C-alpha positions, 0 to 999 in steps of 0.5 A: 651511159648512167649504168648504175644510176639506181643503185644509188637510194636517192630516196634516202638522201636529202637535197633543199627540197626534201627526198632526192629521189626527182634526181636521176630522172633529172640527170636523165633527161641532161640526154634528152632530144628535146633542150627544153626537158634538158633545159628545165632538168639543169634547171630542176638541179641549180634548184634542188642539189644545188641552191642558191650556193649551197650544197646538199647530203644529195650532191656527192652521189650525182656527181660522178654520172654528171662527169659520166655525160660532160665527158660523152660526145653523144650528151647534148649542152656537155658546155653546160653540165662542164659549167655546173660542175665547177659550179658544184665545186664552189658550192658552201654551206647552208648553215655558213650562209644561212645560219641555225635555226633560232630554235636549234640548241648552238650545239645542234647547230654545230653538229650540222654544220660539221656535217654539211661541210662534210657534204661539200668537201665530199663534193668538192674531191667529185668534181675533182676525179674528173680533171682529167675530163677537164684538161681533155676537154681544154683544147677543144677548138670549141670555146663554150667546151674549152672556156666550160672546161676551164672554168672546173679546174680553176674552182681548185686555185690553191692546186696550181702546179695541176691548174695553173699550166694548162690554162697558162698555156691553152691561153698562149694557144688561142694567139687567134681566137678571143673568147678563149682568151677572155673565158682564161684571162677571166678565170685567172683572178681566182690564183692570184687571189689566193697568191697562186698565180704566174704575176710577171706571165700575166705582166707580159700578157697583158702587156702585149694584148690588143683585146680590150675585155681580154686586157682589163681581164688581165689587168684585175688579176694583174691588181688583185696580186702582189705584183708591184709594178701595177699602175698599167694595170690600175690605168686600165682599169679606171678607164674602163670603169664605164665599161663598153660593149666590147669588155661586157661582150667578152665576158658576157660570152663565157659557158657560166655566169663571169657576172659584168666586168665592173665587178671585176673591176671595182674588187681589182680597184678596191685592193690596194691604196692606190687602185683605191684612190684612182677609182675615186678620182675617175668617178669623180672627174665622170660625175663632173662630166657628167657621165650618164647617172645610171652608170654611176647608180651602178658603179656605187651599187657595186661599190658598197659592197666594198663601202661594208668593209671600210675601204670606201665611204659615201652616201649610197642611200643616195642614187649620187653623190662623190665619192670619198676615202675614209681619214686619207684626204692628205692623200690623193694627189689633187689637181685644178681640174675639179674633175679630178677631186676628192669631196666629202659631202 
């Protein structure tokens, strides 16, 4: 494996911390018999050719070698490399994230941005070239390999005609594998957000699903879609606003960083006016019922990102307090139970 790695002029290429001459040794270390050495190498690669979400000149040339490693049964930690390929496909430009240096003229910033965007496009193209590998790995019996491959495929929601059907078929084949179903269900939200999912299929799967982590993940996708019949999905999401262990275990067991379920739940509820109303009512009900303050505090923290876009208001600088909706109290369905009221502080 890795023939041609030394034929790349890595010293000429740059990553987040300068010359990329360390990259070939790091890639070779991914085949080490030492778990510590492999982990250290992957950690370094997460900090140089991909750094806090940004892509660099040395990133596209590294991708083919990572695909080669991920394709070999002799490679340890194949699922980690597959997941990393999905992470690379999601990378963006440094200037898009951080902006240009103030000392640089606007014209130079614009020119550098164009160069960085070309690196991002080249990286996505390079990752996409391994599609045959991802489709084959999707059929693996091992949960980690299967869902890592699904993760890479889901990074291309604009190509649903090539990626959605295999994910849907693998989900249906995993009738007795809750972790595989959960992993694929979590990933369907990217297609729903792009409007490329099959919402009728999502609704059918949601209606028949019993496992709470899978059901929540499907409800997120339904709520993010343009489907009108979402009340059951929204109710599922507000019911799990204080997520239980089974839901979180399904999310945390995935081979990529899927985060905590509450982030997906809040995002999905805030995608519609009705969902936002239901979220506010449920939060305030939990507030009056004495739900754990640290959990409510964390929900407010998650909501603070949505509040920046004007979907929900509240005094987020304060740890506790009721939530409000801006300028539309007349639309709220209020009840005699004060736990159902949405009050302005």
